[in-house]
Backbone as ProteinMPNN parsed JSONL, in Angstrom:
{"seq_chain_A": "XXXXXXXXXXXXXXXXXXXXXXXXXXXXXXXXXXXXXXXXXXXXXXXXXXXXXX", "coords_chain_A": {"N_chain_A": [[62.097, 119.995, 58.439], [64.704, 119.517, 58.027], [65.352, 120.235, 61.035], [63.719, 119.241, 62.553], [65.694, 116.007, 61.856], [67.707, 117.461, 63.612], [67.334, 117.613, 65.582], [66.334, 114.962, 66.792], [69.507, 113.909, 66.2], [70.588, 114.908, 68.654], [69.232, 114.413, 71.057], [69.907, 111.516, 70.394], [72.541, 111.947, 70.967], [72.808, 112.497, 73.762], [71.401, 110.464, 74.771], [72.976, 108.838, 74.484], [75.405, 109.562, 75.952], [74.056, 109.096, 78.678], [73.594, 106.271, 78.545], [71.715, 105.343, 77.87], [72.093, 103.605, 75.605], [70.235, 102.138, 73.31], [67.929, 103.274, 73.642], [69.609, 105.52, 73.039], [69.853, 104.154, 69.503], [68.259, 104.295, 68.519], [67.239, 107.009, 67.788], [68.904, 107.558, 66.656], [68.886, 106.392, 64.202], [66.47, 107.752, 63.47], [66.807, 109.98, 63.047], [68.568, 109.752, 61.068], [66.81, 108.535, 58.49], [64.933, 110.549, 58.748], [66.121, 112.404, 57.393], [67.694, 112.054, 55.491], [65.247, 111.991, 53.491], [64.714, 114.813, 54.11], [66.726, 115.618, 52.405], [66.25, 114.153, 49.726], [64.357, 115.459, 48.945], [64.842, 117.922, 48.912], [66.95, 118.138, 46.988], [65.175, 117.166, 44.716], [63.242, 119.458, 44.973], [65.123, 121.481, 43.554], [65.719, 120.888, 41.788], [63.271, 120.325, 39.94], [62.819, 123.749, 40.105], [64.054, 124.246, 38.692], [64.339, 123.387, 35.721], [60.96, 124.669, 35.517], [62.063, 127.155, 35.216], [63.455, 127.434, 32.644]], "CA_chain_A": [[62.457, 118.976, 58.72], [66.155, 119.185, 59.185], [64.816, 120.803, 61.565], [63.034, 117.291, 63.214], [66.433, 115.529, 61.952], [69.242, 117.529, 63.937], [66.631, 117.109, 67.593], [67.507, 113.792, 67.058], [69.962, 113.685, 66.131], [71.223, 115.92, 69.946], [68.629, 113.756, 71.549], [70.957, 110.853, 70.496], [73.628, 112.262, 72.307], [72.416, 112.982, 74.431], [71.45, 109.518, 74.818], [74.405, 107.833, 74.857], [75.564, 110.347, 77.035], [73.804, 109.321, 79.405], [74.114, 105.455, 78.692], [71.129, 104.743, 76.444], [72.098, 102.563, 74.055], [68.921, 101.374, 73.231], [67.052, 104.861, 73.002], [70.498, 106.308, 71.439], [69.98, 103.348, 68.328], [66.408, 104.254, 67.289], [66.684, 108.568, 68.234], [69.987, 108.099, 65.401], [67.878, 106.069, 62.985], [65.25, 108.803, 62.634], [67.567, 111.353, 61.835], [68.865, 109.892, 58.993], [65.582, 108.815, 57.9], [64.216, 112.416, 57.931], [67.741, 113.52, 56.722], [67.367, 111.445, 53.507], [63.799, 112.971, 53.452], [64.869, 115.584, 53.621], [67.719, 115.444, 50.747], [65.425, 114.441, 48.33], [64.03, 116.392, 49.228], [65.283, 119.5, 48.689], [67.129, 117.573, 45.447], [63.363, 117.193, 43.389], [62.908, 121.355, 44.862], [65.958, 122.696, 42.803], [65.394, 120.359, 39.892], [61.895, 121.664, 39.726], [63.297, 125.267, 39.953], [65.761, 124.572, 37.444], [62.565, 123.312, 34.52], [59.983, 125.828, 35.925], [62.921, 128.709, 34.398], [62.893, 127.562, 30.761]], "C_chain_A": [[63.941, 118.589, 58.834], [65.57, 119.282, 60.212], [64.919, 119.346, 62.579], [65.055, 116.667, 63.287], [68.058, 115.799, 63.742], [68.21, 117.878, 65.527], [66.386, 115.831, 67.62], [67.889, 113.695, 67.55], [70.865, 114.412, 67.464], [70.354, 115.232, 71.079], [69.419, 112.141, 71.83], [72.345, 110.857, 71.698], [73.958, 112.817, 73.657], [72.329, 111.914, 75.135], [71.806, 108.307, 75.274], [75.163, 108.613, 75.625], [75.637, 109.925, 78.325], [73.062, 107.774, 80.233], [72.421, 104.802, 78.19], [71.365, 104.142, 75.283], [70.835, 103.025, 72.822], [68.223, 102.75, 71.602], [68.485, 105.862, 72.166], [70.137, 105.372, 69.756], [69.007, 104.376, 67.393], [66.296, 105.295, 67.86], [68.225, 108.672, 66.887], [69.125, 107.139, 63.794], [67.019, 106.46, 63.002], [65.889, 109.722, 62.069], [68.258, 111.18, 61.049], [67.529, 109.334, 58.415], [65.708, 109.561, 58.309], [65.696, 112.668, 57.475], [67.731, 113.18, 55.107], [66.4, 111.631, 53.303], [63.896, 113.877, 52.74], [66.066, 116.882, 52.203], [67.408, 115.859, 49.396], [64.926, 115.602, 48.206], [63.195, 118.098, 48.461], [66.269, 119.522, 47.441], [66.269, 118.097, 44.297], [63.44, 119.181, 43.477], [64.138, 121.507, 43.258], [65.619, 122.284, 42.191], [64.162, 121.186, 39.041], [61.872, 123.083, 39.418], [63.761, 125.903, 38.79], [64.542, 124.703, 36.452], [61.538, 124.152, 34.929], [60.744, 127.265, 34.742], [63.123, 129.063, 34.037], [61.929, 127.387, 30.332]], "O_chain_A": [[64.378, 117.651, 59.5], [65.068, 118.205, 60.536], [65.848, 118.718, 63.088], [65.711, 116.786, 64.322], [68.783, 115.065, 64.414], [68.755, 118.464, 66.463], [66.16, 115.452, 68.769], [67.74, 113.478, 68.753], [72.062, 114.453, 67.182], [70.784, 115.494, 72.203], [69.554, 111.618, 72.936], [72.81, 110.21, 72.637], [74.891, 113.317, 74.285], [72.978, 111.931, 76.181], [71.405, 107.351, 75.938], [75.905, 107.81, 76.19], [76.593, 110.083, 79.084], [72.49, 107.638, 81.314], [72.248, 103.588, 78.296], [70.823, 104.25, 74.183], [70.697, 103.859, 71.927], [68.104, 103.003, 70.403], [68.439, 106.585, 71.171], [70.203, 106.118, 68.779], [69.001, 104.905, 66.281], [65.372, 105.256, 68.672], [68.489, 109.737, 66.328], [68.993, 107.511, 62.628], [66.182, 105.699, 62.516], [65.72, 110.227, 60.959], [68.7, 112.034, 60.28], [67.187, 110.132, 57.542], [66.907, 109.733, 58.528], [65.84, 113.871, 57.259], [67.752, 113.8, 54.044], [66.418, 111.247, 52.134], [63.582, 114.103, 51.571], [66.109, 117.972, 51.632], [67.678, 116.72, 48.558], [65.122, 116.532, 47.424], [62.242, 118.741, 48.02], [66.489, 120.582, 46.856], [66.428, 118.935, 43.41], [63.607, 119.972, 42.548], [63.739, 121.614, 42.099], [64.893, 122.991, 41.493], [64.063, 122.038, 38.158], [61.077, 123.589, 38.626], [63.874, 126.988, 38.22], [63.872, 125.726, 36.31], [61.087, 124.362, 33.803], [60.215, 127.986, 33.896], [63.306, 130.281, 34.033], [61.76, 127.516, 29.12]]}, "name": "protein", "num_of_chains": 1, "seq": "XXXXXXXXXXXXXXXXXXXXXXXXXXXXXXXXXXXXXXXXXXXXXXXXXXXXXX"}
């Protein structure tokens, strides 16, 4: 999932360089959402692995 966040961030940067503001803004929003979903899933996975070890 982090891979897709980075891909959308790169798409946003390329679109911004070529002047496509709307596409760049949309890609940035998608990248932010995917990154936060990844972060939450990583934290939940880390906590679950700590709880299983006890």
